[in-house]
PDB file of N, CA, C and O in Angstrom:
ATOM      1  N   MET A   1      11.965 -12.499   6.122  1.00  0.00           N
ATOM      2  CA  MET A   1      12.589 -11.242   5.747  1.00  0.00           C
ATOM      3  C   MET A   1      11.479 -10.194   5.600  1.00  0.00           C
ATOM      4  O   MET A   1      10.432 -10.441   5.001  1.00  0.00           O
ATOM      5  N   LYS A   2      11.750  -9.023   6.169  1.00  0.00           N
ATOM      6  CA  LYS A   2      10.776  -7.928   6.075  1.00  0.00           C
ATOM      7  C   LYS A   2      11.190  -7.018   4.919  1.00  0.00           C
ATOM      8  O   LYS A   2      12.366  -6.723   4.710  1.00  0.00           O
ATOM      9  N   ILE A   3      10.157  -6.585   4.173  1.00  0.00           N
ATOM     10  CA  ILE A   3      10.413  -5.640   3.088  1.00  0.00           C
ATOM     11  C   ILE A   3       9.426  -4.463   3.235  1.00  0.00           C
ATOM     12  O   ILE A   3       8.323  -4.598   3.764  1.00  0.00           O
ATOM     13  N   GLU A   4       9.882  -3.319   2.743  1.00  0.00           N
ATOM     14  CA  GLU A   4       9.043  -2.139   2.763  1.00  0.00           C
ATOM     15  C   GLU A   4       8.234  -2.025   1.477  1.00  0.00           C
ATOM     16  O   GLU A   4       8.781  -2.222   0.391  1.00  0.00           O
ATOM     17  N   ILE A   5       7.001  -1.727   1.570  1.00  0.00           N
ATOM     18  CA  ILE A   5       6.157  -1.441   0.395  1.00  0.00           C
ATOM     19  C   ILE A   5       6.081   0.080   0.254  1.00  0.00           C
ATOM     20  O   ILE A   5       5.701   0.789   1.186  1.00  0.00           O
ATOM     21  N   LYS A   6       6.445   0.552  -0.908  1.00  0.00           N
ATOM     22  CA  LYS A   6       6.411   2.004  -1.171  1.00  0.00           C
ATOM     23  C   LYS A   6       5.257   2.355  -2.086  1.00  0.00           C
ATOM     24  O   LYS A   6       4.787   1.537  -2.876  1.00  0.00           O
ATOM     25  N   MET A   7       4.816   3.593  -1.958  1.00  0.00           N
ATOM     26  CA  MET A   7       3.737   4.068  -2.822  1.00  0.00           C
ATOM     27  C   MET A   7       4.236   4.089  -4.261  1.00  0.00           C
ATOM     28  O   MET A   7       5.193   4.790  -4.589  1.00  0.00           O
ATOM     29  N   PRO A   8       3.561   3.296  -5.132  1.00  0.00           N
ATOM     30  CA  PRO A   8       4.002   3.251  -6.530  1.00  0.00           C
ATOM     31  C   PRO A   8       3.631   4.523  -7.290  1.00  0.00           C
ATOM     32  O   PRO A   8       2.737   5.271  -6.895  1.00  0.00           O
ATOM     33  N   ASP A   9       4.336   4.739  -8.374  1.00  0.00           N
ATOM     34  CA  ASP A   9       3.989   5.832  -9.272  1.00  0.00           C
ATOM     35  C   ASP A   9       2.820   5.366 -10.124  1.00  0.00           C
ATOM     36  O   ASP A   9       2.972   4.473 -10.958  1.00  0.00           O
ATOM     37  N   LEU A  10       1.684   5.952  -9.924  1.00  0.00           N
ATOM     38  CA  LEU A  10       0.455   5.540 -10.615  1.00  0.00           C
ATOM     39  C   LEU A  10       0.150   6.359 -11.849  1.00  0.00           C
ATOM     40  O   LEU A  10      -0.957   6.327 -12.386  1.00  0.00           O
ATOM     41  N   SER A  11       1.189   7.117 -12.298  1.00  0.00           N
ATOM     42  CA  SER A  11       1.103   7.946 -13.517  1.00  0.00           C
ATOM     43  C   SER A  11      -0.029   8.946 -13.444  1.00  0.00           C
ATOM     44  O   SER A  11      -0.798   9.112 -14.390  1.00  0.00           O
ATOM     45  N   THR A  12      -0.118   9.621 -12.283  1.00  0.00           N
ATOM     46  CA  THR A  12      -1.089  10.684 -12.159  1.00  0.00           C
ATOM     47  C   THR A  12      -0.353  12.012 -12.206  1.00  0.00           C
ATOM     48  O   THR A  12       0.869  12.056 -12.058  1.00  0.00           O
ATOM     49  N   ALA A  13      -1.075  13.072 -12.408  1.00  0.00           N
ATOM     50  CA  ALA A  13      -0.457  14.397 -12.440  1.00  0.00           C
ATOM     51  C   ALA A  13      -0.139  14.871 -11.015  1.00  0.00           C
ATOM     52  O   ALA A  13       0.652  15.799 -10.844  1.00  0.00           O
ATOM     53  N   ASP A  14      -0.731  14.259 -10.007  1.00  0.00           N
ATOM     54  CA  ASP A  14      -0.498  14.668  -8.627  1.00  0.00           C
ATOM     55  C   ASP A  14       0.833  14.182  -8.109  1.00  0.00           C
ATOM     56  O   ASP A  14       1.298  13.103  -8.474  1.00  0.00           O
ATOM     57  N   GLU A  15       1.446  14.984  -7.253  1.00  0.00           N
ATOM     58  CA  GLU A  15       2.678  14.546  -6.587  1.00  0.00           C
ATOM     59  C   GLU A  15       2.335  13.723  -5.350  1.00  0.00           C
ATOM     60  O   GLU A  15       3.140  12.911  -4.895  1.00  0.00           O
ATOM     61  N   THR A  16       1.157  13.933  -4.819  1.00  0.00           N
ATOM     62  CA  THR A  16       0.694  13.170  -3.666  1.00  0.00           C
ATOM     63  C   THR A  16      -0.661  12.581  -3.929  1.00  0.00           C
ATOM     64  O   THR A  16      -1.402  13.069  -4.782  1.00  0.00           O
ATOM     65  N   VAL A  17      -1.000  11.516  -3.192  1.00  0.00           N
ATOM     66  CA  VAL A  17      -2.313  10.922  -3.240  1.00  0.00           C
ATOM     67  C   VAL A  17      -2.816  10.831  -1.815  1.00  0.00           C
ATOM     68  O   VAL A  17      -2.030  10.935  -0.874  1.00  0.00           O
ATOM     69  N   THR A  18      -4.103  10.640  -1.642  1.00  0.00           N
ATOM     70  CA  THR A  18      -4.727  10.547  -0.329  1.00  0.00           C
ATOM     71  C   THR A  18      -5.154   9.122  -0.060  1.00  0.00           C
ATOM     72  O   THR A  18      -5.800   8.494  -0.899  1.00  0.00           O
ATOM     73  N   VAL A  19      -4.797   8.606   1.106  1.00  0.00           N
ATOM     74  CA  VAL A  19      -5.218   7.279   1.496  1.00  0.00           C
ATOM     75  C   VAL A  19      -6.704   7.325   1.849  1.00  0.00           C
ATOM     76  O   VAL A  19      -7.149   8.151   2.646  1.00  0.00           O
ATOM     77  N   VAL A  20      -7.453   6.417   1.233  1.00  0.00           N
ATOM     78  CA  VAL A  20      -8.905   6.344   1.518  1.00  0.00           C
ATOM     79  C   VAL A  20      -9.144   5.326   2.631  1.00  0.00           C
ATOM     80  O   VAL A  20      -9.735   5.637   3.666  1.00  0.00           O
ATOM     81  N   GLU A  21      -8.664   4.090   2.389  1.00  0.00           N
ATOM     82  CA  GLU A  21      -8.820   3.039   3.393  1.00  0.00           C
ATOM     83  C   GLU A  21      -7.890   1.891   3.140  1.00  0.00           C
ATOM     84  O   GLU A  21      -7.466   1.656   2.008  1.00  0.00           O
ATOM     85  N   TRP A  22      -7.567   1.167   4.204  1.00  0.00           N
ATOM     86  CA  TRP A  22      -6.815  -0.069   4.084  1.00  0.00           C
ATOM     87  C   TRP A  22      -7.789  -1.205   3.910  1.00  0.00           C
ATOM     88  O   TRP A  22      -8.843  -1.230   4.547  1.00  0.00           O
ATOM     89  N   LEU A  23      -7.447  -2.147   3.054  1.00  0.00           N
ATOM     90  CA  LEU A  23      -8.329  -3.290   2.770  1.00  0.00           C
ATOM     91  C   LEU A  23      -7.812  -4.569   3.481  1.00  0.00           C
ATOM     92  O   LEU A  23      -8.447  -5.621   3.408  1.00  0.00           O
ATOM     93  N   VAL A  24      -6.658  -4.462   4.164  1.00  0.00           N
ATOM     94  CA  VAL A  24      -6.105  -5.562   4.930  1.00  0.00           C
ATOM     95  C   VAL A  24      -5.710  -5.046   6.313  1.00  0.00           C
ATOM     96  O   VAL A  24      -5.565  -3.841   6.520  1.00  0.00           O
ATOM     97  N   GLU A  25      -5.539  -5.967   7.245  1.00  0.00           N
ATOM     98  CA  GLU A  25      -5.188  -5.589   8.593  1.00  0.00           C
ATOM     99  C   GLU A  25      -3.833  -6.166   8.967  1.00  0.00           C
ATOM    100  O   GLU A  25      -3.396  -7.170   8.404  1.00  0.00           O
ATOM    101  N   VAL A  26      -3.169  -5.519   9.928  1.00  0.00           N
ATOM    102  CA  VAL A  26      -1.889  -6.037  10.388  1.00  0.00           C
ATOM    103  C   VAL A  26      -2.092  -7.464  10.890  1.00  0.00           C
ATOM    104  O   VAL A  26      -3.055  -7.760  11.598  1.00  0.00           O
ATOM    105  N   GLY A  27      -1.157  -8.346  10.506  1.00  0.00           N
ATOM    106  CA  GLY A  27      -1.228  -9.771  10.891  1.00  0.00           C
ATOM    107  C   GLY A  27      -1.915 -10.604   9.846  1.00  0.00           C
ATOM    108  O   GLY A  27      -1.881 -11.832   9.929  1.00  0.00           O
ATOM    109  N   GLN A  28      -2.534  -9.994   8.871  1.00  0.00           N
ATOM    110  CA  GLN A  28      -3.263 -10.754   7.848  1.00  0.00           C
ATOM    111  C   GLN A  28      -2.267 -11.211   6.760  1.00  0.00           C
ATOM    112  O   GLN A  28      -1.337 -10.492   6.396  1.00  0.00           O
ATOM    113  N   SER A  29      -2.503 -12.424   6.267  1.00  0.00           N
ATOM    114  CA  SER A  29      -1.717 -12.956   5.160  1.00  0.00           C
ATOM    115  C   SER A  29      -2.222 -12.313   3.873  1.00  0.00           C
ATOM    116  O   SER A  29      -3.422 -12.098   3.701  1.00  0.00           O
ATOM    117  N   ILE A  30      -1.280 -12.007   2.962  1.00  0.00           N
ATOM    118  CA  ILE A  30      -1.679 -11.395   1.706  1.00  0.00           C
ATOM    119  C   ILE A  30      -0.999 -12.145   0.567  1.00  0.00           C
ATOM    120  O   ILE A  30       0.041 -12.779   0.739  1.00  0.00           O
ATOM    121  N   LYS A  31      -1.627 -12.048  -0.606  1.00  0.00           N
ATOM    122  CA  LYS A  31      -1.119 -12.689  -1.800  1.00  0.00           C
ATOM    123  C   LYS A  31      -0.624 -11.631  -2.759  1.00  0.00           C
ATOM    124  O   LYS A  31      -1.058 -10.480  -2.722  1.00  0.00           O
ATOM    125  N   ARG A  32       0.297 -12.043  -3.625  1.00  0.00           N
ATOM    126  CA  ARG A  32       0.782 -11.119  -4.641  1.00  0.00           C
ATOM    127  C   ARG A  32      -0.395 -10.696  -5.487  1.00  0.00           C
ATOM    128  O   ARG A  32      -1.205 -11.534  -5.883  1.00  0.00           O
ATOM    129  N   GLY A  33      -0.507  -9.390  -5.776  1.00  0.00           N
ATOM    130  CA  GLY A  33      -1.598  -8.866  -6.580  1.00  0.00           C
ATOM    131  C   GLY A  33      -2.858  -8.533  -5.791  1.00  0.00           C
ATOM    132  O   GLY A  33      -3.805  -7.975  -6.344  1.00  0.00           O
ATOM    133  N   GLN A  34      -2.877  -8.869  -4.505  1.00  0.00           N
ATOM    134  CA  GLN A  34      -4.034  -8.580  -3.663  1.00  0.00           C
ATOM    135  C   GLN A  34      -4.099  -7.058  -3.369  1.00  0.00           C
ATOM    136  O   GLN A  34      -3.079  -6.461  -3.023  1.00  0.00           O
ATOM    137  N   PRO A  35      -5.246  -6.451  -3.500  1.00  0.00           N
ATOM    138  CA  PRO A  35      -5.367  -5.035  -3.149  1.00  0.00           C
ATOM    139  C   PRO A  35      -5.076  -4.854  -1.654  1.00  0.00           C
ATOM    140  O   PRO A  35      -5.603  -5.567  -0.799  1.00  0.00           O
ATOM    141  N   LEU A  36      -4.206  -3.859  -1.377  1.00  0.00           N
ATOM    142  CA  LEU A  36      -3.840  -3.521  -0.002  1.00  0.00           C
ATOM    143  C   LEU A  36      -4.643  -2.349   0.545  1.00  0.00           C
ATOM    144  O   LEU A  36      -5.095  -2.345   1.690  1.00  0.00           O
ATOM    145  N   MET A  37      -4.802  -1.352  -0.327  1.00  0.00           N
ATOM    146  CA  MET A  37      -5.442  -0.106   0.107  1.00  0.00           C
ATOM    147  C   MET A  37      -6.079   0.570  -1.069  1.00  0.00           C
ATOM    148  O   MET A  37      -5.806   0.234  -2.221  1.00  0.00           O
ATOM    149  N   GLU A  38      -6.954   1.553  -0.768  1.00  0.00           N
ATOM    150  CA  GLU A  38      -7.517   2.410  -1.783  1.00  0.00           C
ATOM    151  C   GLU A  38      -6.959   3.805  -1.564  1.00  0.00           C
ATOM    152  O   GLU A  38      -6.848   4.292  -0.438  1.00  0.00           O
ATOM    153  N   ILE A  39      -6.611   4.433  -2.691  1.00  0.00           N
ATOM    154  CA  ILE A  39      -6.118   5.800  -2.652  1.00  0.00           C
ATOM    155  C   ILE A  39      -6.941   6.664  -3.602  1.00  0.00           C
ATOM    156  O   ILE A  39      -7.567   6.162  -4.535  1.00  0.00           O
ATOM    157  N   GLU A  40      -6.926   7.974  -3.347  1.00  0.00           N
ATOM    158  CA  GLU A  40      -7.646   8.902  -4.185  1.00  0.00           C
ATOM    159  C   GLU A  40      -6.649   9.838  -4.888  1.00  0.00           C
ATOM    160  O   GLU A  40      -5.776  10.425  -4.249  1.00  0.00           O
ATOM    161  N   THR A  41      -6.791   9.959  -6.172  1.00  0.00           N
ATOM    162  CA  THR A  41      -6.011  10.922  -6.952  1.00  0.00           C
ATOM    163  C   THR A  41      -6.906  12.086  -7.313  1.00  0.00           C
ATOM    164  O   THR A  41      -8.033  12.188  -6.830  1.00  0.00           O
ATOM    165  N   ASP A  42      -6.404  12.959  -8.159  1.00  0.00           N
ATOM    166  CA  ASP A  42      -7.245  14.095  -8.589  1.00  0.00           C
ATOM    167  C   ASP A  42      -8.406  13.650  -9.471  1.00  0.00           C
ATOM    168  O   ASP A  42      -9.364  14.402  -9.652  1.00  0.00           O
ATOM    169  N   LYS A  43      -8.333  12.424 -10.030  1.00  0.00           N
ATOM    170  CA  LYS A  43      -9.372  11.985 -10.951  1.00  0.00           C
ATOM    171  C   LYS A  43     -10.147  10.744 -10.543  1.00  0.00           C
ATOM    172  O   LYS A  43     -11.262  10.533 -11.020  1.00  0.00           O
ATOM    173  N   ALA A  44      -9.580   9.918  -9.671  1.00  0.00           N
ATOM    174  CA  ALA A  44     -10.247   8.651  -9.385  1.00  0.00           C
ATOM    175  C   ALA A  44      -9.806   8.040  -8.058  1.00  0.00           C
ATOM    176  O   ALA A  44      -8.801   8.445  -7.475  1.00  0.00           O
ATOM    177  N   VAL A  45     -10.577   7.059  -7.594  1.00  0.00           N
ATOM    178  CA  VAL A  45     -10.168   6.234  -6.475  1.00  0.00           C
ATOM    179  C   VAL A  45      -9.680   4.931  -7.085  1.00  0.00           C
ATOM    180  O   VAL A  45     -10.346   4.327  -7.926  1.00  0.00           O
ATOM    181  N   MET A  46      -8.475   4.505  -6.631  1.00  0.00           N
ATOM    182  CA  MET A  46      -7.904   3.271  -7.186  1.00  0.00           C
ATOM    183  C   MET A  46      -7.258   2.445  -6.077  1.00  0.00           C
ATOM    184  O   MET A  46      -7.005   2.938  -4.978  1.00  0.00           O
ATOM    185  N   GLU A  47      -7.001   1.192  -6.392  1.00  0.00           N
ATOM    186  CA  GLU A  47      -6.391   0.266  -5.462  1.00  0.00           C
ATOM    187  C   GLU A  47      -4.877   0.176  -5.664  1.00  0.00           C
ATOM    188  O   GLU A  47      -4.382   0.267  -6.787  1.00  0.00           O
ATOM    189  N   VAL A  48      -4.161  -0.003  -4.569  1.00  0.00           N
ATOM    190  CA  VAL A  48      -2.733  -0.295  -4.607  1.00  0.00           C
ATOM    191  C   VAL A  48      -2.592  -1.765  -4.256  1.00  0.00           C
ATOM    192  O   VAL A  48      -3.080  -2.206  -3.216  1.00  0.00           O
ATOM    193  N   GLU A  49      -1.925  -2.527  -5.118  1.00  0.00           N
ATOM    194  CA  GLU A  49      -1.825  -3.970  -4.923  1.00  0.00           C
ATOM    195  C   GLU A  49      -0.457  -4.345  -4.331  1.00  0.00           C
ATOM    196  O   GLU A  49       0.511  -3.599  -4.480  1.00  0.00           O
ATOM    197  N   SER A  50      -0.384  -5.470  -3.681  1.00  0.00           N
ATOM    198  CA  SER A  50       0.879  -5.993  -3.138  1.00  0.00           C
ATOM    199  C   SER A  50       1.671  -6.621  -4.258  1.00  0.00           C
ATOM    200  O   SER A  50       1.102  -7.319  -5.097  1.00  0.00           O
ATOM    201  N   PHE A  51       2.991  -6.387  -4.294  1.00  0.00           N
ATOM    202  CA  PHE A  51       3.816  -6.999  -5.308  1.00  0.00           C
ATOM    203  C   PHE A  51       4.499  -8.279  -4.777  1.00  0.00           C
ATOM    204  O   PHE A  51       5.332  -8.869  -5.466  1.00  0.00           O
ATOM    205  N   THR A  52       4.148  -8.694  -3.572  1.00  0.00           N
ATOM    206  CA  THR A  52       4.681  -9.919  -3.000  1.00  0.00           C
ATOM    207  C   THR A  52       3.679 -10.550  -2.058  1.00  0.00           C
ATOM    208  O   THR A  52       2.733  -9.902  -1.612  1.00  0.00           O
ATOM    209  N   ALA A  53       3.896 -11.831  -1.757  1.00  0.00           N
ATOM    210  CA  ALA A  53       3.039 -12.521  -0.778  1.00  0.00           C
ATOM    211  C   ALA A  53       3.739 -12.477   0.573  1.00  0.00           C
ATOM    212  O   ALA A  53       4.966 -12.394   0.637  1.00  0.00           O
ATOM    213  N   GLY A  54       2.973 -12.532   1.642  1.00  0.00           N
ATOM    214  CA  GLY A  54       3.549 -12.512   2.976  1.00  0.00           C
ATOM    215  C   GLY A  54       2.487 -12.160   4.004  1.00  0.00           C
ATOM    216  O   GLY A  54       1.298 -12.425   3.827  1.00  0.00           O
ATOM    217  N   GLU A  55       2.958 -11.554   5.083  1.00  0.00           N
ATOM    218  CA  GLU A  55       2.061 -11.142   6.182  1.00  0.00           C
ATOM    219  C   GLU A  55       2.278  -9.658   6.438  1.00  0.00           C
ATOM    220  O   GLU A  55       3.418  -9.212   6.569  1.00  0.00           O
ATOM    221  N   LEU A  56       1.211  -8.901   6.510  1.00  0.00           N
ATOM    222  CA  LEU A  56       1.311  -7.468   6.784  1.00  0.00           C
ATOM    223  C   LEU A  56       1.730  -7.255   8.227  1.00  0.00           C
ATOM    224  O   LEU A  56       1.025  -7.636   9.162  1.00  0.00           O
ATOM    225  N   CYS A  57       2.898  -6.636   8.390  1.00  0.00           N
ATOM    226  CA  CYS A  57       3.483  -6.431   9.725  1.00  0.00           C
ATOM    227  C   CYS A  57       3.170  -5.087  10.305  1.00  0.00           C
ATOM    228  O   CYS A  57       2.904  -4.953  11.500  1.00  0.00           O
ATOM    229  N   GLU A  58       3.204  -4.063   9.433  1.00  0.00           N
ATOM    230  CA  GLU A  58       3.039  -2.690   9.926  1.00  0.00           C
ATOM    231  C   GLU A  58       2.485  -1.806   8.844  1.00  0.00           C
ATOM    232  O   GLU A  58       2.840  -1.934   7.672  1.00  0.00           O
ATOM    233  N   ILE A  59       1.602  -0.899   9.248  1.00  0.00           N
ATOM    234  CA  ILE A  59       1.035   0.098   8.363  1.00  0.00           C
ATOM    235  C   ILE A  59       1.648   1.461   8.736  1.00  0.00           C
ATOM    236  O   ILE A  59       1.586   1.870   9.896  1.00  0.00           O
ATOM    237  N   HIS A  60       2.234   2.154   7.762  1.00  0.00           N
ATOM    238  CA  HIS A  60       2.925   3.387   8.033  1.00  0.00           C
ATOM    239  C   HIS A  60       2.110   4.660   7.716  1.00  0.00           C
ATOM    240  O   HIS A  60       2.488   5.761   8.117  1.00  0.00           O
ATOM    241  N   VAL A  61       1.003   4.493   7.002  1.00  0.00           N
ATOM    242  CA  VAL A  61       0.153   5.654   6.695  1.00  0.00           C
ATOM    243  C   VAL A  61      -1.286   5.295   7.005  1.00  0.00           C
ATOM    244  O   VAL A  61      -1.678   4.131   6.935  1.00  0.00           O
ATOM    245  N   GLN A  62      -2.054   6.289   7.343  1.00  0.00           N
ATOM    246  CA  GLN A  62      -3.437   6.099   7.787  1.00  0.00           C
ATOM    247  C   GLN A  62      -4.421   6.758   6.818  1.00  0.00           C
ATOM    248  O   GLN A  62      -4.026   7.618   6.030  1.00  0.00           O
ATOM    249  N   PRO A  63      -5.710   6.360   6.868  1.00  0.00           N
ATOM    250  CA  PRO A  63      -6.705   7.032   6.046  1.00  0.00           C
ATOM    251  C   PRO A  63      -6.682   8.549   6.268  1.00  0.00           C
ATOM    252  O   PRO A  63      -6.522   9.036   7.387  1.00  0.00           O
ATOM    253  N   GLU A  64      -6.846   9.260   5.177  1.00  0.00           N
ATOM    254  CA  GLU A  64      -6.794  10.706   5.050  1.00  0.00           C
ATOM    255  C   GLU A  64      -5.387  11.290   5.009  1.00  0.00           C
ATOM    256  O   GLU A  64      -5.230  12.495   4.812  1.00  0.00           O
ATOM    257  N   ASP A  65      -4.329  10.434   5.198  1.00  0.00           N
ATOM    258  CA  ASP A  65      -2.963  10.911   5.023  1.00  0.00           C
ATOM    259  C   ASP A  65      -2.683  11.199   3.559  1.00  0.00           C
ATOM    260  O   ASP A  65      -3.154  10.470   2.686  1.00  0.00           O
ATOM    261  N   GLU A  66      -1.916  12.261   3.275  1.00  0.00           N
ATOM    262  CA  GLU A  66      -1.435  12.505   1.941  1.00  0.00           C
ATOM    263  C   GLU A  66      -0.042  11.849   1.851  1.00  0.00           C
ATOM    264  O   GLU A  66       0.808  12.013   2.726  1.00  0.00           O
ATOM    265  N   VAL A  67       0.147  11.109   0.764  1.00  0.00           N
ATOM    266  CA  VAL A  67       1.373  10.319   0.603  1.00  0.00           C
ATOM    267  C   VAL A  67       2.034  10.627  -0.712  1.00  0.00           C
ATOM    268  O   VAL A  67       1.374  10.720  -1.747  1.00  0.00           O
ATOM    269  N   GLU A  68       3.347  10.787  -0.671  1.00  0.00           N
ATOM    270  CA  GLU A  68       4.130  11.038  -1.883  1.00  0.00           C
ATOM    271  C   GLU A  68       4.539   9.720  -2.539  1.00  0.00           C
ATOM    272  O   GLU A  68       4.679   8.706  -1.856  1.00  0.00           O
ATOM    273  N   VAL A  69       4.729   9.729  -3.856  1.00  0.00           N
ATOM    274  CA  VAL A  69       5.238   8.561  -4.549  1.00  0.00           C
ATOM    275  C   VAL A  69       6.577   8.229  -3.951  1.00  0.00           C
ATOM    276  O   VAL A  69       7.403   9.114  -3.729  1.00  0.00           O
ATOM    277  N   GLY A  70       6.804   6.932  -3.683  1.00  0.00           N
ATOM    278  CA  GLY A  70       8.072   6.474  -3.131  1.00  0.00           C
ATOM    279  C   GLY A  70       8.107   6.429  -1.592  1.00  0.00           C
ATOM    280  O   GLY A  70       9.065   5.911  -1.018  1.00  0.00           O
ATOM    281  N   ALA A  71       7.093   6.956  -0.933  1.00  0.00           N
ATOM    282  CA  ALA A  71       7.036   6.909   0.513  1.00  0.00           C
ATOM    283  C   ALA A  71       6.673   5.496   0.979  1.00  0.00           C
ATOM    284  O   ALA A  71       5.897   4.801   0.322  1.00  0.00           O
ATOM    285  N   VAL A  72       7.232   5.080   2.103  1.00  0.00           N
ATOM    286  CA  VAL A  72       6.946   3.763   2.656  1.00  0.00           C
ATOM    287  C   VAL A  72       5.518   3.757   3.220  1.00  0.00           C
ATOM    288  O   VAL A  72       5.159   4.592   4.050  1.00  0.00           O
ATOM    289  N   ILE A  73       4.715   2.795   2.749  1.00  0.00           N
ATOM    290  CA  ILE A  73       3.319   2.754   3.206  1.00  0.00           C
ATOM    291  C   ILE A  73       3.051   1.564   4.129  1.00  0.00           C
ATOM    292  O   ILE A  73       2.119   1.590   4.933  1.00  0.00           O
ATOM    293  N   ALA A  74       3.888   0.509   4.004  1.00  0.00           N
ATOM    294  CA  ALA A  74       3.655  -0.666   4.841  1.00  0.00           C
ATOM    295  C   ALA A  74       4.933  -1.535   4.869  1.00  0.00           C
ATOM    296  O   ALA A  74       5.838  -1.373   4.050  1.00  0.00           O
ATOM    297  N   THR A  75       4.967  -2.454   5.837  1.00  0.00           N
ATOM    298  CA  THR A  75       6.043  -3.442   5.918  1.00  0.00           C
ATOM    299  C   THR A  75       5.384  -4.834   5.877  1.00  0.00           C
ATOM    300  O   THR A  75       4.400  -5.107   6.566  1.00  0.00           O
ATOM    301  N   ILE A  76       5.975  -5.697   5.039  1.00  0.00           N
ATOM    302  CA  ILE A  76       5.467  -7.040   4.879  1.00  0.00           C
ATOM    303  C   ILE A  76       6.559  -8.043   5.241  1.00  0.00           C
ATOM    304  O   ILE A  76       7.707  -7.899   4.821  1.00  0.00           O
ATOM    305  N   GLU A  77       6.202  -9.048   6.014  1.00  0.00           N
ATOM    306  CA  GLU A  77       7.083 -10.172   6.321  1.00  0.00           C
ATOM    307  C   GLU A  77       6.877 -11.177   5.177  1.00  0.00           C
ATOM    308  O   GLU A  77       5.808 -11.772   5.043  1.00  0.00           O
ATOM    309  N   VAL A  78       7.919 -11.351   4.362  1.00  0.00           N
ATOM    310  CA  VAL A  78       7.840 -12.296   3.256  1.00  0.00           C
ATOM    311  C   VAL A  78       7.996 -13.708   3.833  1.00  0.00           C
ATOM    312  O   VAL A  78       8.977 -14.013   4.511  1.00  0.00           O
ATOM    313  N   LEU A  79       7.014 -14.551   3.548  1.00  0.00           N
ATOM    314  CA  LEU A  79       7.026 -15.890   4.065  1.00  0.00           C
ATOM    315  C   LEU A  79       7.795 -16.796   3.115  1.00  0.00           C
ATOM    316  O   LEU A  79       7.446 -16.911   1.940  1.00  0.00           O
ATOM    317  N   GLU A  80       8.814 -17.423   3.610  1.00  0.00           N
ATOM    318  CA  GLU A  80       9.643 -18.287   2.794  1.00  0.00           C
ATOM    319  C   GLU A  80       8.969 -19.644   2.664  1.00  0.00           C
ATOM    320  O   GLU A  80       8.347 -20.134   3.607  1.00  0.00           O
ATOM    321  N   LYS A  81       9.100 -20.250   1.481  1.00  0.00           N
ATOM    322  CA  LYS A  81       8.482 -21.520   1.213  1.00  0.00           C
ATOM    323  C   LYS A  81       9.489 -22.635   1.358  1.00  0.00           C
ATOM    324  O   LYS A  81       9.149 -23.803   1.168  1.00  0.00           O
TER     325      LYS A  81
END
């Protein structure tokens, strides 16, 4: 089953954040809690973690893109056990 990963609300004053870099590649297996990407806010660079385990299928935003909270950033294929 594929699920969309959305940009979480990181409790910043900014309405948008900037993608710095992806820490995983399409096709890579990921674990719950694993950092997926780094983003930059008005005050800091921070990591966005995966809330599920699976395989990264698609990346919807690229480095230097500005992303709003709630925007789809990636698609993960959840691996059933």
